[in-house]
C-alpha positions, 0 to 999 in steps of 0.5 A: 466355407462348406459346399452348403454355403455356396449353394445357399443352404442352411447349414444346420438344416440341409433340407431348408433351401432359400428360395430366390424370387424374381419379378417377371413384370419388368420391362427390361432384360427379364420381360424381353426373355419372357416375351416368348411366353404364350400370350406374346406368341403370334403364329408358331415363331412370332416372325410371321408378323414381320411380313408385308402381308400381316402388316397390311392387314394390320394397317387396315385395322388401324385405319378403320379404327382410327376413322371410326366415329366415337360418341360419349367420350373424348378419351377414345381419340384417333391416336388411341383407337390406332394404338388399340387396333394394332395391339389387338391385331398383333397381341389380341388384346389392349390395355390402357390405364384410364386418367382424367384426360386420357388413356395411357397405353400399357406395354405389359400387365398382370392381373388377378381374377375372381370368376374369371373377371379381372379384379386388379392389374399390375401394369408397366408403362413405357417411358423414354428413359425406361418404364414404370410399373403401377397397380390399379383396380379393374375399374381404372383399366380399359382392357379390350380383348378378342377371341377369348378362350373359356379356359382363360376368358381374361385373355385374348388371342391374336389372329396369327395365333389362331392360325399358327400353321399358316402363319408359319408356312408364310414365314417359311416360304418368304424366308426360303425365297429371301435365301434363294435370292440371296445365295443361289447362283441366279443367272449363272451358267456353265459355258462350254468353250474350247480348251486352252492353257491354264492361264488363258482359261483363268483370264476368261473366267476373271473376264466373265465373272461379275457380268451377271451372277455370283458364279460363273463356271467355264468348262473345257472340252477336254473335260467334257470328254474326260467325263464321257461326253462328246465335245460336240454333243452339248454346246449350249450353255447350261443354266445353274439358276434353281427352277422354283416353279417345280417346288410350286412356290408361287402356289404355296405362297399365294395360299399362305398369304390367302389364309393369313388374310382371311384370319384377319377377316380381309378377303384375299382377292383384295390384295391381288393386282387384278382387284376391280372397284366392286370387289374392293368395295365388297372386301370393305364391306366384309371387313367392316360388317363381320369383323371390325364392327363387332369388335367395335361393339364389344369395345363400346360396352367395355368402355361404357362400363369403365368410363361411365358414359354410353359409348357408341363406336361406328366403323361402317360410316367412315369406311363408306362400307355399304352399297350407296347406290343399292341404298338409293335404289331401295330408298326409292323403291320404298318411298314409291311403295309407301306412296302406292300403299297410301293410294290403296288406303292401306293402314300403318298396320297393314303396311308394317305387316307387309314390311315384316313378311319380308324381313324389313320390320321388327318381330320377324322372328330372326332375333 
């Protein structure tokens, strides 16, 4: 057997090489290796999604979508909406196979496009004993994605991927803090004691060790003199705990957490210990009005196209993401204004013109 046979080359024509093809779609070991590709990256290293800040934001998305009012279909139940919200928060997109009575979540997928629009999918569905692959047309798949790039409009982007620097900073700071509390000699001190015999010093070290801190050093006065220090100059214990305040760790951690929360559409003040009721309500309104409801509208359009029914998804009402007191006062003032207009004999057209002038009616030129 020649060397060409070892490398699977044709003996007659050494320039012809057999190409070994592999599938990158399986949900086994190959998929775990391929999971490092760009569509799976959350932030810089993919580890920021493990932090409590990210999980708190993802939980808010899950809860909001699970509580959303869905009309026009029964396939988007609360469990499916929660799965969809988590997939979108961590991966930027979610794919579900459309079946007669339910939507089947897909763990992995590949697709072909025409004019930037998906035509067919090859999906992988997780099972208890492994996974199975299935091919489906675009009309059989509910594909929801956010923050699509014009270069790849068929794929979504997760918030952490769009805020890679902040996610990486948060991960690095929390990892550094973990290492400090795990390895640093917190609570350990250098204690100056009168010099004694070696046995007495060792016994004293064993007596102190384990009281507090992983390490405790005892320095005799003779050692201090040998180091050029007078024994009476420093009798106070010297602390070995690192001074984290000098490295601005709290400020850096707070800034990184705030940036990650903002990437998810959550006001950073919502997670502060001093958050009060009005602030919490405003944060809920901001999250529902500027982040979740636009996503719900896009999902409703996708479901309307694929499910053949007019689907409407409302996130604001279940979350009470509105000022109930302000609405009540506005309603009272409107009724009073309409009654006053009736007393003055204004026509409906004149009243409508008055409402339009203050942007309370259609045709005000804002849309």
